[in-house]
N, C-alpha and C positions, 0 to 999 in steps of 0.2 A: 671469451674475453672480449668485453665491449670497449670500444675507443671513441673518444671525441677528438676531432681533428679541427682545431680553429687556425686560420691563417689568412693570408691574402694572396690573390692571384689577379693578373690583368691579362689583357689581349684575349686569346681564345681559351675558352673554358668549356670543358665537357660536362654535360648534365646528363645523368641517367634517369630516365622517366621511371617513376615509382612502380608503374604497372608492368615494367619490363618491355615496354613497347619498343625501345630502342635508344640510340644515342643521338643527341642533338649537339651542335656546336653553336655556342653563343659569343658573340663578339662584343666585347665591352671595354671601356677605358677605366671605369672606376673600380675601386677595391672590391674583391669578393670575399665573403666569409664562406668557410667550408665546414660542413658538419657531417660526421659519419651516419650512415643509415642505422648502424647498430644501436645507437642511443636514443633515448627518449627526447623528444623535442625540447629545446631549451628557450626558444624565441619564437615570436610570431612570424618572423621572416623565415625561420626554419620550417614551421609548420605550413606556411603558404606554399613553400617550394616543394614540400613532401606531399601535400594534400593532392588527391585527385579532385575532391569536391569541397569547397568552403561555402556554407550558407548560413542564413539566419532562419531559425524554425521556432515554430510554437509547439509545445507538447500538447497533443489532444488527449491522450491517455496512456497510462502505464499498462504495458503488455504482460505476457507471461514470462517466466523464466524458462530458458530452453534446458531441459534436463539431459537430453541424449543427443547423440550425433557429433558432428565436427564443431557445432556451435554450442555444445554443452557449457553451461556456466554464463551464458549471455542473459542479460535482462533486456527485453524489448520495449520499445516506446513508439507509439504511432504519433507522427508529427505532421504539421502542415508547413509547407516551405513558404517563407515570407519573401525571401530574397536569395539569390545565388550570386556568389562573387567570383568563383572560379569552378569550372566543370559543369555538372548538371545535377539535378536532384528532382525527383517527381513532386508534384504538388502535394500529394499525399504519400508519405513514405513510413516504412518501419525502420527504426534505428535500433541497433544491438550494442549494448554496453557491457563490458565485462562485470560479472557479479561482484558486488562489495566495492565498487569504485567510489571515490570520495564524492563525486557529483551525484547527488540524488535528485534526478530530474523530476520536476513537479508539473503535473498537468496545469495548463494556462500560462506557464512561464516560457519566455523566449531565451533561445540559446544560440550562440555562435557554435557551429559544429564543422568539424572535418571528418568526412567519411570516406571509406573504400567501399567498393561493391558495385552492384549488389550481389550478395552471395546467397543463393536461394531465396531471393526476394528481400532479404534484410541487408541494410546498408550498414556496415560495421563502423562505429564511431572511434576514431583515434583521439579526438579532441573535443572537449565540450566546455563551454564557459557561459555562464549566465549573463543575460543582457539586463542591465537595470532598466526599469520602467521608463524613465525619462530619456533614455537614449534612442535616437531614431535610427531607421534602417539606413538612411543617408549617411549617418555618421559611422555606423559599422562598415558600410561599403567603402566609405573614404579610408577608414583604417586599413582594411585589407588591401586596398589598392596600394596604398604607401608601402605595406609589407611585401607585396607582389614585385613592386618596383625595385626592391632592394637587391634582386638577383642572387639570391641565396642558392648556392649549389651544394648538391649533395653526392660524394662519391659513392661507388657500390661499397656495401658492408663485407667486412672479411672478419669472421670470428676466430680465425687461426693466425697465429703469429709464427713465422720461421724462427728457427733457433739461430743465434748469432754465429 
């Protein structure tokens, strides 16, 4: 059962690192929105909080579909990193997207991406969005800085619900 929790909290707020690294306590006075890890991201602030890595990339070429193993069903793309807004991403990376996703990444196009990884050399994309030709890297960076500054906090996901 997936749940979405939206609410507000002030003072001390616990943030669970997505990678399971540990618990950090953040002190703040402004309102904090909370969203469960169980659900798909519904805002850029949630994506920024959840992402290990946020970057602007250019697709160099479409790679192969992964047919076997743990990553079966992924479409891979070779990308060039143009800018990193959070975390890190190599200058040349391979991004994996689930087969059949709505975003059909095209060679030569620029994308905002949020990725996990690397997993066996492939960074798994959680979020991709095309960047219009006229939009500068600085504008994309300013947008993600604003979203990161919203202090969106995600509690751990629990797929089970206790009986009343």
